N, CA, C and O atoms as a CHARMM CRD file, in Angstrom:
* protein
*
  332
    1    1 UNK  N     -3.48900   2.88000 -18.35000 PROA 1      0.00000
    2    1 UNK  CA    -3.65700   1.44300 -18.20000 PROA 1      0.00000
    3    1 UNK  C     -5.10600   1.09000 -18.50200 PROA 1      0.00000
    4    1 UNK  O     -6.02000   1.85500 -18.19300 PROA 1      0.00000
    5    2 UNK  N     -5.29900  -0.03100 -19.08600 PROA 2      0.00000
    6    2 UNK  CA    -6.62700  -0.48300 -19.45700 PROA 2      0.00000
    7    2 UNK  C     -7.38100  -0.92900 -18.20600 PROA 2      0.00000
    8    2 UNK  O     -6.90700  -1.81300 -17.49200 PROA 2      0.00000
    9    3 UNK  N     -8.54800  -0.33800 -17.92300 PROA 3      0.00000
   10    3 UNK  CA    -9.32300  -0.67300 -16.73400 PROA 3      0.00000
   11    3 UNK  C     -9.75300  -2.12600 -16.70700 PROA 3      0.00000
   12    3 UNK  O     -9.96400  -2.68900 -15.63300 PROA 3      0.00000
   13    4 UNK  N     -9.88700  -2.74300 -17.88000 PROA 4      0.00000
   14    4 UNK  CA   -10.31100  -4.14600 -17.90800 PROA 4      0.00000
   15    4 UNK  C     -9.27200  -5.05100 -17.26400 PROA 4      0.00000
   16    4 UNK  O     -9.62100  -6.10900 -16.74000 PROA 4      0.00000
   17    5 UNK  N     -8.02300  -4.66300 -17.29100 PROA 5      0.00000
   18    5 UNK  CA    -6.96600  -5.47500 -16.68700 PROA 5      0.00000
   19    5 UNK  C     -7.03300  -5.44700 -15.16400 PROA 5      0.00000
   20    5 UNK  O     -6.55700  -6.37400 -14.50800 PROA 5      0.00000
   21    6 UNK  N     -7.61000  -4.40900 -14.60300 PROA 6      0.00000
   22    6 UNK  CA    -7.68700  -4.26700 -13.15100 PROA 6      0.00000
   23    6 UNK  C     -8.79500  -5.11700 -12.56100 PROA 6      0.00000
   24    6 UNK  O     -8.70400  -5.53400 -11.40600 PROA 6      0.00000
   25    7 UNK  N     -9.83800  -5.37900 -13.33200 PROA 7      0.00000
   26    7 UNK  CA   -11.00200  -6.09300 -12.82000 PROA 7      0.00000
   27    7 UNK  C    -10.71900  -7.57900 -12.68100 PROA 7      0.00000
   28    7 UNK  O     -9.98800  -8.15200 -13.49000 PROA 7      0.00000
   29    8 UNK  N    -11.30000  -8.21300 -11.64700 PROA 8      0.00000
   30    8 UNK  CA   -11.16900  -9.66400 -11.52200 PROA 8      0.00000
   31    8 UNK  C    -11.72300 -10.33600 -12.76800 PROA 8      0.00000
   32    8 UNK  O    -12.67800  -9.83800 -13.36500 PROA 8      0.00000
   33    9 UNK  N    -11.14300 -11.45100 -13.16500 PROA 9      0.00000
   34    9 UNK  CA   -11.51800 -12.11800 -14.39700 PROA 9      0.00000
   35    9 UNK  C    -12.64200 -13.13200 -14.19600 PROA 9      0.00000
   36    9 UNK  O    -12.65000 -14.15100 -14.88800 PROA 9      0.00000
   37   10 UNK  N    -13.56200 -12.91400 -13.31300 PROA 10     0.00000
   38   10 UNK  CA   -14.65300 -13.85600 -13.13300 PROA 10     0.00000
   39   10 UNK  C    -15.97000 -13.31000 -13.62300 PROA 10     0.00000
   40   10 UNK  O    -16.91600 -14.06400 -13.84900 PROA 10     0.00000
   41   11 UNK  N    -16.03900 -11.99700 -13.79200 PROA 11     0.00000
   42   11 UNK  CA   -17.27500 -11.37900 -14.21900 PROA 11     0.00000
   43   11 UNK  C    -18.19100 -11.11400 -13.04300 PROA 11     0.00000
   44   11 UNK  O    -18.70600 -10.00500 -12.90300 PROA 11     0.00000
   45   12 UNK  N    -18.40400 -12.09300 -12.20400 PROA 12     0.00000
   46   12 UNK  CA   -19.28900 -11.93200 -11.05100 PROA 12     0.00000
   47   12 UNK  C    -18.48600 -11.43600  -9.84900 PROA 12     0.00000
   48   12 UNK  O    -17.28300 -11.67400  -9.74700 PROA 12     0.00000
   49   13 UNK  N    -19.16200 -10.75500  -8.96200 PROA 13     0.00000
   50   13 UNK  CA   -18.52800 -10.27700  -7.73900 PROA 13     0.00000
   51   13 UNK  C    -18.21200 -11.47200  -6.85200 PROA 13     0.00000
   52   13 UNK  O    -19.11600 -12.19100  -6.42400 PROA 13     0.00000
   53   14 UNK  N    -16.94700 -11.68100  -6.57900 PROA 14     0.00000
   54   14 UNK  CA   -16.52700 -12.81700  -5.76300 PROA 14     0.00000
   55   14 UNK  C    -16.45200 -12.47100  -4.28600 PROA 14     0.00000
   56   14 UNK  O    -16.22600 -13.35200  -3.45700 PROA 14     0.00000
   57   15 UNK  N    -16.63500 -11.21600  -3.94700 PROA 15     0.00000
   58   15 UNK  CA   -16.61100 -10.82200  -2.54800 PROA 15     0.00000
   59   15 UNK  C    -15.19600 -10.66800  -2.02200 PROA 15     0.00000
   60   15 UNK  O    -14.24100 -10.56400  -2.79200 PROA 15     0.00000
   61   16 UNK  N    -15.07200 -10.65400  -0.70700 PROA 16     0.00000
   62   16 UNK  CA   -13.79100 -10.37100  -0.06800 PROA 16     0.00000
   63   16 UNK  C    -12.74800 -11.44900  -0.33500 PROA 16     0.00000
   64   16 UNK  O    -11.55300 -11.15300  -0.36700 PROA 16     0.00000
   65   17 UNK  N    -13.16700 -12.66300  -0.52100 PROA 17     0.00000
   66   17 UNK  CA   -12.22200 -13.75300  -0.76300 PROA 17     0.00000
   67   17 UNK  C    -12.05900 -14.05200  -2.23300 PROA 17     0.00000
   68   17 UNK  O    -12.03600 -15.22100  -2.61900 PROA 17     0.00000
   69   18 UNK  N    -11.94800 -13.05300  -3.05100 PROA 18     0.00000
   70   18 UNK  CA   -11.88000 -13.20100  -4.50100 PROA 18     0.00000
   71   18 UNK  C    -10.65100 -14.00000  -4.93800 PROA 18     0.00000
   72   18 UNK  O     -9.51400 -13.55100  -4.78900 PROA 18     0.00000
   73   19 UNK  N    -10.90200 -15.18000  -5.47200 PROA 19     0.00000
   74   19 UNK  CA    -9.80100 -16.03200  -5.91900 PROA 19     0.00000
   75   19 UNK  C     -9.11700 -15.46000  -7.15300 PROA 19     0.00000
   76   19 UNK  O     -7.89600 -15.54900  -7.28700 PROA 19     0.00000
   77   20 UNK  N     -9.90100 -14.87300  -8.05600 PROA 20     0.00000
   78   20 UNK  CA    -9.27900 -14.32600  -9.26200 PROA 20     0.00000
   79   20 UNK  C     -8.45100 -13.09500  -8.93100 PROA 20     0.00000
   80   20 UNK  O     -7.39700 -12.89700  -9.53600 PROA 20     0.00000
   81   21 UNK  N     -8.88800 -12.26300  -7.99600 PROA 21     0.00000
   82   21 UNK  CA    -8.09400 -11.09900  -7.59700 PROA 21     0.00000
   83   21 UNK  C     -6.81300 -11.54800  -6.89800 PROA 21     0.00000
   84   21 UNK  O     -5.75600 -10.94600  -7.08500 PROA 21     0.00000
   85   22 UNK  N     -6.90900 -12.59700  -6.09900 PROA 22     0.00000
   86   22 UNK  CA    -5.73100 -13.13500  -5.42500 PROA 22     0.00000
   87   22 UNK  C     -4.72700 -13.65000  -6.45300 PROA 22     0.00000
   88   22 UNK  O     -3.52900 -13.39100  -6.34200 PROA 22     0.00000
   89   23 UNK  N     -5.21800 -14.37500  -7.44900 PROA 23     0.00000
   90   23 UNK  CA    -4.35000 -14.90700  -8.49500 PROA 23     0.00000
   91   23 UNK  C     -3.68200 -13.77100  -9.27200 PROA 23     0.00000
   92   23 UNK  O     -2.49000 -13.83200  -9.57300 PROA 23     0.00000
   93   24 UNK  N     -4.45400 -12.74500  -9.58900 PROA 24     0.00000
   94   24 UNK  CA    -3.92600 -11.60900 -10.33200 PROA 24     0.00000
   95   24 UNK  C     -2.85600 -10.87300  -9.51200 PROA 24     0.00000
   96   24 UNK  O     -1.82100 -10.47900 -10.05000 PROA 24     0.00000
   97   25 UNK  N     -3.10800 -10.69100  -8.21400 PROA 25     0.00000
   98   25 UNK  CA    -2.13200 -10.04000  -7.34000 PROA 25     0.00000
   99   25 UNK  C     -0.83900 -10.85500  -7.26800 PROA 25     0.00000
  100   25 UNK  O      0.25700 -10.31300  -7.41400 PROA 25     0.00000
  101   26 UNK  N     -0.98000 -12.15400  -7.04400 PROA 26     0.00000
  102   26 UNK  CA     0.20300 -13.00600  -6.92800 PROA 26     0.00000
  103   26 UNK  C      1.02100 -13.01900  -8.21100 PROA 26     0.00000
  104   26 UNK  O      2.25200 -13.02700  -8.16900 PROA 26     0.00000
  105   27 UNK  N      0.33400 -13.02200  -9.35300 PROA 27     0.00000
  106   27 UNK  CA     1.04300 -12.99700 -10.63400 PROA 27     0.00000
  107   27 UNK  C      1.79900 -11.68600 -10.80200 PROA 27     0.00000
  108   27 UNK  O      2.94400 -11.68200 -11.25200 PROA 27     0.00000
  109   28 UNK  N      1.16000 -10.56700 -10.44000 PROA 28     0.00000
  110   28 UNK  CA     1.82400  -9.27100 -10.51900 PROA 28     0.00000
  111   28 UNK  C      3.01900  -9.17800  -9.59800 PROA 28     0.00000
  112   28 UNK  O      4.06300  -8.64900  -9.97900 PROA 28     0.00000
  113   29 UNK  N      2.87200  -9.69200  -8.37600 PROA 29     0.00000
  114   29 UNK  CA     3.97800  -9.67000  -7.41400 PROA 29     0.00000
  115   29 UNK  C      5.13400 -10.54000  -7.90200 PROA 29     0.00000
  116   29 UNK  O      6.30000 -10.17000  -7.75800 PROA 29     0.00000
  117   30 UNK  N      4.81000 -11.68900  -8.47700 PROA 30     0.00000
  118   30 UNK  CA     5.84600 -12.58400  -9.00200 PROA 30     0.00000
  119   30 UNK  C      6.56900 -11.92600 -10.16400 PROA 30     0.00000
  120   30 UNK  O      7.79700 -11.96900 -10.23800 PROA 30     0.00000
  121   31 UNK  N      5.81200 -11.31600 -11.07400 PROA 31     0.00000
  122   31 UNK  CA     6.42100 -10.62800 -12.21000 PROA 31     0.00000
  123   31 UNK  C      7.33700  -9.50100 -11.74200 PROA 31     0.00000
  124   31 UNK  O      8.43500  -9.32500 -12.27000 PROA 31     0.00000
  125   32 UNK  N      6.88300  -8.74400 -10.75400 PROA 32     0.00000
  126   32 UNK  CA     7.70100  -7.65400 -10.21100 PROA 32     0.00000
  127   32 UNK  C      8.99400  -8.20400  -9.62800 PROA 32     0.00000
  128   32 UNK  O     10.07200  -7.66900  -9.88700 PROA 32     0.00000
  129   33 UNK  N      8.89100  -9.26500  -8.84700 PROA 33     0.00000
  130   33 UNK  CA    10.06700  -9.85000  -8.20600 PROA 33     0.00000
  131   33 UNK  C     11.06700 -10.39100  -9.23700 PROA 33     0.00000
  132   33 UNK  O     12.27900 -10.27900  -9.04900 PROA 33     0.00000
  133   34 UNK  N     10.55600 -10.97400 -10.31800 PROA 34     0.00000
  134   34 UNK  CA    11.43300 -11.53800 -11.33900 PROA 34     0.00000
  135   34 UNK  C     12.09400 -10.46400 -12.19200 PROA 34     0.00000
  136   34 UNK  O     13.23000 -10.63300 -12.63400 PROA 34     0.00000
  137   35 UNK  N     11.38700  -9.35600 -12.42500 PROA 35     0.00000
  138   35 UNK  CA    11.85700  -8.36400 -13.37800 PROA 35     0.00000
  139   35 UNK  C     12.43000  -7.09900 -12.74100 PROA 35     0.00000
  140   35 UNK  O     12.78000  -6.16000 -13.45700 PROA 35     0.00000
  141   36 UNK  N     12.53300  -7.05500 -11.42900 PROA 36     0.00000
  142   36 UNK  CA    12.97500  -5.84500 -10.74400 PROA 36     0.00000
  143   36 UNK  C     14.01400  -6.20500  -9.69800 PROA 36     0.00000
  144   36 UNK  O     13.93500  -7.25500  -9.06000 PROA 36     0.00000
  145   37 UNK  N     14.97500  -5.33400  -9.53300 PROA 37     0.00000
  146   37 UNK  CA    15.94400  -5.48700  -8.46300 PROA 37     0.00000
  147   37 UNK  C     15.29400  -4.90500  -7.20600 PROA 37     0.00000
  148   37 UNK  O     15.40600  -3.71000  -6.93100 PROA 37     0.00000
  149   38 UNK  N     14.61800  -5.76500  -6.45400 PROA 38     0.00000
  150   38 UNK  CA    13.84300  -5.31700  -5.29800 PROA 38     0.00000
  151   38 UNK  C     14.72800  -4.67200  -4.22600 PROA 38     0.00000
  152   38 UNK  O     14.31000  -3.71500  -3.57400 PROA 38     0.00000
  153   39 UNK  N     15.93100  -5.18500  -4.04400 PROA 39     0.00000
  154   39 UNK  CA    16.84300  -4.60700  -3.04900 PROA 39     0.00000
  155   39 UNK  C     17.18700  -3.17000  -3.43400 PROA 39     0.00000
  156   39 UNK  O     17.17300  -2.27500  -2.58900 PROA 39     0.00000
  157   40 UNK  N     17.49200  -2.95700  -4.70300 PROA 40     0.00000
  158   40 UNK  CA    17.81100  -1.61600  -5.18300 PROA 40     0.00000
  159   40 UNK  C     16.61500  -0.68800  -5.02700 PROA 40     0.00000
  160   40 UNK  O     16.76900   0.45700  -4.60300 PROA 40     0.00000
  161   41 UNK  N     15.41900  -1.17700  -5.36800 PROA 41     0.00000
  162   41 UNK  CA    14.20400  -0.37300  -5.22900 PROA 41     0.00000
  163   41 UNK  C     13.99000   0.02100  -3.76100 PROA 41     0.00000
  164   41 UNK  O     13.60400   1.15200  -3.46500 PROA 41     0.00000
  165   42 UNK  N     14.24400  -0.92100  -2.85000 PROA 42     0.00000
  166   42 UNK  CA    14.08700  -0.64600  -1.43200 PROA 42     0.00000
  167   42 UNK  C     15.06000   0.40900  -0.93700 PROA 42     0.00000
  168   42 UNK  O     14.69400   1.29100  -0.16000 PROA 42     0.00000
  169   43 UNK  N     16.30300   0.31100  -1.39100 PROA 43     0.00000
  170   43 UNK  CA    17.31700   1.29400  -1.00100 PROA 43     0.00000
  171   43 UNK  C     16.97900   2.68500  -1.53300 PROA 43     0.00000
  172   43 UNK  O     17.16400   3.68500  -0.84000 PROA 43     0.00000
  173   44 UNK  N     16.48600   2.73700  -2.75800 PROA 44     0.00000
  174   44 UNK  CA    16.08400   4.02700  -3.33400 PROA 44     0.00000
  175   44 UNK  C     14.90500   4.62700  -2.56000 PROA 44     0.00000
  176   44 UNK  O     14.86900   5.83200  -2.31200 PROA 44     0.00000
  177   45 UNK  N     13.95300   3.78800  -2.18600 PROA 45     0.00000
  178   45 UNK  CA    12.80000   4.26500  -1.42400 PROA 45     0.00000
  179   45 UNK  C     13.24300   4.77500  -0.05600 PROA 45     0.00000
  180   45 UNK  O     12.76200   5.80600   0.41400 PROA 45     0.00000
  181   46 UNK  N     14.15700   4.05300   0.57800 PROA 46     0.00000
  182   46 UNK  CA    14.66600   4.47600   1.88100 PROA 46     0.00000
  183   46 UNK  C     15.36300   5.83300   1.78500 PROA 46     0.00000
  184   46 UNK  O     15.16500   6.70000   2.63600 PROA 46     0.00000
  185   47 UNK  N     16.18000   6.01200   0.74500 PROA 47     0.00000
  186   47 UNK  CA    16.85600   7.29200   0.54500 PROA 47     0.00000
  187   47 UNK  C     15.85600   8.41500   0.32900 PROA 47     0.00000
  188   47 UNK  O     16.01800   9.51100   0.86500 PROA 47     0.00000
  189   48 UNK  N     14.82100   8.14300  -0.45800 PROA 48     0.00000
  190   48 UNK  CA    13.81800   9.17600  -0.71700 PROA 48     0.00000
  191   48 UNK  C     13.09300   9.58200   0.55900 PROA 48     0.00000
  192   48 UNK  O     12.86100  10.76700   0.80000 PROA 48     0.00000
  193   49 UNK  N     12.74200   8.60600   1.36500 PROA 49     0.00000
  194   49 UNK  CA    12.06000   8.91400   2.63100 PROA 49     0.00000
  195   49 UNK  C     12.97300   9.74800   3.51800 PROA 49     0.00000
  196   49 UNK  O     12.52400  10.70800   4.14500 PROA 49     0.00000
  197   50 UNK  N     14.23900   9.39200   3.57400 PROA 50     0.00000
  198   50 UNK  CA    15.17900  10.16400   4.39200 PROA 50     0.00000
  199   50 UNK  C     15.35500  11.58300   3.85600 PROA 50     0.00000
  200   50 UNK  O     15.42300  12.53600   4.63300 PROA 50     0.00000
  201   51 UNK  N     15.43000  11.72900   2.53000 PROA 51     0.00000
  202   51 UNK  CA    15.62600  13.05100   1.92500 PROA 51     0.00000
  203   51 UNK  C     14.39800  13.95000   2.03100 PROA 51     0.00000
  204   51 UNK  O     14.52200  15.17400   2.06900 PROA 51     0.00000
  205   52 UNK  N     13.23700  13.35700   2.07700 PROA 52     0.00000
  206   52 UNK  CA    11.98700  14.13600   2.11000 PROA 52     0.00000
  207   52 UNK  C     11.16700  13.80800   3.35100 PROA 52     0.00000
  208   52 UNK  O      9.93700  13.78300   3.30400 PROA 52     0.00000
  209   53 UNK  N     11.85700  13.55800   4.45900 PROA 53     0.00000
  210   53 UNK  CA    11.18300  13.14600   5.69400 PROA 53     0.00000
  211   53 UNK  C     10.06900  14.10600   6.09800 PROA 53     0.00000
  212   53 UNK  O      8.98200  13.66400   6.46900 PROA 53     0.00000
  213   54 UNK  N     10.32400  15.41700   6.03000 PROA 54     0.00000
  214   54 UNK  CA     9.30800  16.40300   6.42600 PROA 54     0.00000
  215   54 UNK  C      8.05000  16.28100   5.57800 PROA 54     0.00000
  216   54 UNK  O      6.93600  16.37100   6.09400 PROA 54     0.00000
  217   55 UNK  N      8.22700  16.07700   4.28600 PROA 55     0.00000
  218   55 UNK  CA     7.08400  15.93100   3.38100 PROA 55     0.00000
  219   55 UNK  C      6.26100  14.69100   3.71800 PROA 55     0.00000
  220   55 UNK  O      5.03100  14.73900   3.74800 PROA 55     0.00000
  221   56 UNK  N      6.95100  13.58000   3.97200 PROA 56     0.00000
  222   56 UNK  CA     6.26200  12.34100   4.30400 PROA 56     0.00000
  223   56 UNK  C      5.53100  12.45100   5.65000 PROA 56     0.00000
  224   56 UNK  O      4.39900  11.98700   5.79000 PROA 56     0.00000
  225   57 UNK  N      6.18300  13.06100   6.62200 PROA 57     0.00000
  226   57 UNK  CA     5.53700  13.22300   7.92400 PROA 57     0.00000
  227   57 UNK  C      4.34200  14.15400   7.83600 PROA 57     0.00000
  228   57 UNK  O      3.32700  13.92400   8.49400 PROA 57     0.00000
  229   58 UNK  N      4.44900  15.19800   7.03500 PROA 58     0.00000
  230   58 UNK  CA     3.32900  16.11700   6.82900 PROA 58     0.00000
  231   58 UNK  C      2.15800  15.38900   6.16200 PROA 58     0.00000
  232   58 UNK  O      1.00600  15.56200   6.56000 PROA 58     0.00000
  233   59 UNK  N      2.45500  14.58700   5.15900 PROA 59     0.00000
  234   59 UNK  CA     1.39500  13.83400   4.47600 PROA 59     0.00000
  235   59 UNK  C      0.74000  12.83700   5.41900 PROA 59     0.00000
  236   59 UNK  O     -0.47700  12.65300   5.38100 PROA 59     0.00000
  237   60 UNK  N      1.53300  12.19400   6.26200 PROA 60     0.00000
  238   60 UNK  CA     0.97900  11.24100   7.22300 PROA 60     0.00000
  239   60 UNK  C      0.07500  11.96100   8.21400 PROA 60     0.00000
  240   60 UNK  O     -1.00300  11.47000   8.55000 PROA 60     0.00000
  241   61 UNK  N      0.50800  13.10700   8.67500 PROA 61     0.00000
  242   61 UNK  CA    -0.29800  13.87900   9.62300 PROA 61     0.00000
  243   61 UNK  C     -1.63300  14.29400   8.99500 PROA 61     0.00000
  244   61 UNK  O     -2.68000  14.22200   9.63800 PROA 61     0.00000
  245   62 UNK  N     -1.58100  14.72600   7.73500 PROA 62     0.00000
  246   62 UNK  CA    -2.82200  15.10000   7.03300 PROA 62     0.00000
  247   62 UNK  C     -3.74500  13.89000   6.89700 PROA 62     0.00000
  248   62 UNK  O     -4.95600  14.00700   7.08400 PROA 62     0.00000
  249   63 UNK  N     -3.18000  12.74300   6.57500 PROA 63     0.00000
  250   63 UNK  CA    -3.98400  11.52600   6.44400 PROA 63     0.00000
  251   63 UNK  C     -4.61500  11.12700   7.75700 PROA 63     0.00000
  252   63 UNK  O     -5.78000  10.73200   7.79400 PROA 63     0.00000
  253   64 UNK  N     -3.86800  11.22400   8.82200 PROA 64     0.00000
  254   64 UNK  CA    -4.41200  10.87800  10.14200 PROA 64     0.00000
  255   64 UNK  C     -5.50600  11.85300  10.56300 PROA 64     0.00000
  256   64 UNK  O     -6.42400  11.47800  11.29300 PROA 64     0.00000
  257   65 UNK  N     -5.41600  13.08200  10.11400 PROA 65     0.00000
  258   65 UNK  CA    -6.42500  14.08900  10.47200 PROA 65     0.00000
  259   65 UNK  C     -7.77700  13.72900   9.86700 PROA 65     0.00000
  260   65 UNK  O     -8.81500  14.18600  10.34600 PROA 65     0.00000
  261   66 UNK  N     -7.76800  12.91400   8.81900 PROA 66     0.00000
  262   66 UNK  CA    -9.02400  12.51800   8.17200 PROA 66     0.00000
  263   66 UNK  C     -9.52400  11.18000   8.66800 PROA 66     0.00000
  264   66 UNK  O    -10.53200  10.68100   8.16900 PROA 66     0.00000
  265   67 UNK  N     -8.84500  10.58300   9.64200 PROA 67     0.00000
  266   67 UNK  CA    -9.27300   9.27600  10.12700 PROA 67     0.00000
  267   67 UNK  C    -10.53900   9.41700  10.95000 PROA 67     0.00000
  268   67 UNK  O    -10.92200  10.51400  11.35500 PROA 67     0.00000
  269   68 UNK  N    -11.17000   8.30000  11.18300 PROA 68     0.00000
  270   68 UNK  CA   -12.40500   8.29800  11.96800 PROA 68     0.00000
  271   68 UNK  C    -12.10700   8.66700  13.41700 PROA 68     0.00000
  272   68 UNK  O    -13.00300   9.08000  14.15300 PROA 68     0.00000
  273   69 UNK  N    -10.85800   8.51800  13.82200 PROA 69     0.00000
  274   69 UNK  CA   -10.49900   8.87500  15.19200 PROA 69     0.00000
  275   69 UNK  C    -11.13400   7.95300  16.21400 PROA 69     0.00000
  276   69 UNK  O    -11.67800   8.41100  17.21900 PROA 69     0.00000
  277   70 UNK  N    -11.06600   6.65400  15.95900 PROA 70     0.00000
  278   70 UNK  CA   -11.68000   5.68900  16.86200 PROA 70     0.00000
  279   70 UNK  C    -11.07700   5.74800  18.26700 PROA 70     0.00000
  280   70 UNK  O    -11.76500   5.51000  19.25900 PROA 70     0.00000
  281   71 UNK  N     -9.78900   6.06700  18.33500 PROA 71     0.00000
  282   71 UNK  CA    -9.12700   6.14200  19.62800 PROA 71     0.00000
  283   71 UNK  C     -8.64500   7.56400  19.86300 PROA 71     0.00000
  284   71 UNK  O     -8.22200   8.23500  18.92200 PROA 71     0.00000
  285   72 UNK  N     -8.70100   8.03200  21.09300 PROA 72     0.00000
  286   72 UNK  CA    -8.21800   9.38700  21.37100 PROA 72     0.00000
  287   72 UNK  C     -6.74800   9.57700  21.00600 PROA 72     0.00000
  288   72 UNK  O     -6.31000  10.70300  20.77000 PROA 72     0.00000
  289   73 UNK  N     -5.98800   8.49200  20.95800 PROA 73     0.00000
  290   73 UNK  CA    -4.55700   8.58700  20.67000 PROA 73     0.00000
  291   73 UNK  C     -4.23200   8.40800  19.19700 PROA 73     0.00000
  292   73 UNK  O     -3.05300   8.33800  18.85000 PROA 73     0.00000
  293   74 UNK  N     -5.22100   8.33100  18.31600 PROA 74     0.00000
  294   74 UNK  CA    -4.97100   8.10500  16.88800 PROA 74     0.00000
  295   74 UNK  C     -4.05300   9.17100  16.29800 PROA 74     0.00000
  296   74 UNK  O     -3.13300   8.84300  15.55000 PROA 74     0.00000
  297   75 UNK  N     -4.28300  10.41800  16.61700 PROA 75     0.00000
  298   75 UNK  CA    -3.50700  11.49300  16.01600 PROA 75     0.00000
  299   75 UNK  C     -2.15200  11.71000  16.68200 PROA 75     0.00000
  300   75 UNK  O     -1.26100  12.32500  16.09700 PROA 75     0.00000
  301   76 UNK  N     -1.99800  11.21100  17.88900 PROA 76     0.00000
  302   76 UNK  CA    -0.72600  11.40800  18.59800 PROA 76     0.00000
  303   76 UNK  C      0.35300  10.44300  18.12000 PROA 76     0.00000
  304   76 UNK  O      1.54100  10.69000  18.32700 PROA 76     0.00000
  305   77 UNK  N     -0.05100   9.34400  17.48300 PROA 77     0.00000
  306   77 UNK  CA     0.91600   8.33900  17.04600 PROA 77     0.00000
  307   77 UNK  C      1.25100   7.34200  18.11900 PROA 77     0.00000
  308   77 UNK  O      2.11000   6.48500  17.91300 PROA 77     0.00000
  309   78 UNK  N      0.59900   7.42600  19.26400 PROA 78     0.00000
  310   78 UNK  CA     0.89700   6.53200  20.37700 PROA 78     0.00000
  311   78 UNK  C      0.66300   5.07800  20.00100 PROA 78     0.00000
  312   78 UNK  O      1.35800   4.20200  20.51600 PROA 78     0.00000
  313   79 UNK  N     -0.28600   4.79000  19.12600 PROA 79     0.00000
  314   79 UNK  CA    -0.61900   3.41500  18.76100 PROA 79     0.00000
  315   79 UNK  C      0.09100   2.93000  17.50800 PROA 79     0.00000
  316   79 UNK  O     -0.22600   1.85300  17.00300 PROA 79     0.00000
  317   80 UNK  N      1.04900   3.70300  16.99200 PROA 80     0.00000
  318   80 UNK  CA     1.70300   3.33600  15.73800 PROA 80     0.00000
  319   80 UNK  C      2.43800   2.00800  15.80600 PROA 80     0.00000
  320   80 UNK  O      2.51500   1.30500  14.79800 PROA 80     0.00000
  321   81 UNK  N      2.97200   1.64500  16.94200 PROA 81     0.00000
  322   81 UNK  CA     3.74600   0.40400  17.04700 PROA 81     0.00000
  323   81 UNK  C      2.86100  -0.81300  17.22400 PROA 81     0.00000
  324   81 UNK  O      3.33400  -1.94000  17.07400 PROA 81     0.00000
  325   82 UNK  N      1.59500  -0.61800  17.53800 PROA 82     0.00000
  326   82 UNK  CA     0.67700  -1.74800  17.75900 PROA 82     0.00000
  327   82 UNK  C      0.10000  -2.21500  16.44400 PROA 82     0.00000
  328   82 UNK  O     -0.23900  -1.41100  15.57700 PROA 82     0.00000
  329   83 UNK  N     -0.00800  -3.52000  16.30400 PROA 83     0.00000
  330   83 UNK  CA    -0.59000  -4.07500  15.07300 PROA 83     0.00000
  331   83 UNK  C     -1.59300  -5.10900  15.41900 PROA 83     0.00000
  332   83 UNK  O     -2.20100  -5.70100  14.52800 PROA 83     0.00000
């Protein structure tokens, strides 16, 4: 993929509230929704997670092991339901 397509189209750094990045994201999401059977994609993803549950859980555990560990319960998963 061309790296120029990934960059915001303003040239200048717009910071965290980048309007051009927001526009680009929304356009991509709209294109995906129009051109893809999202329900089918979701069902396929669900099946894959179920079929490879051990692999996904192992990857999650590895990722959590690299976290800053702000809370003592970060690695236990105790805070997973909190948002």
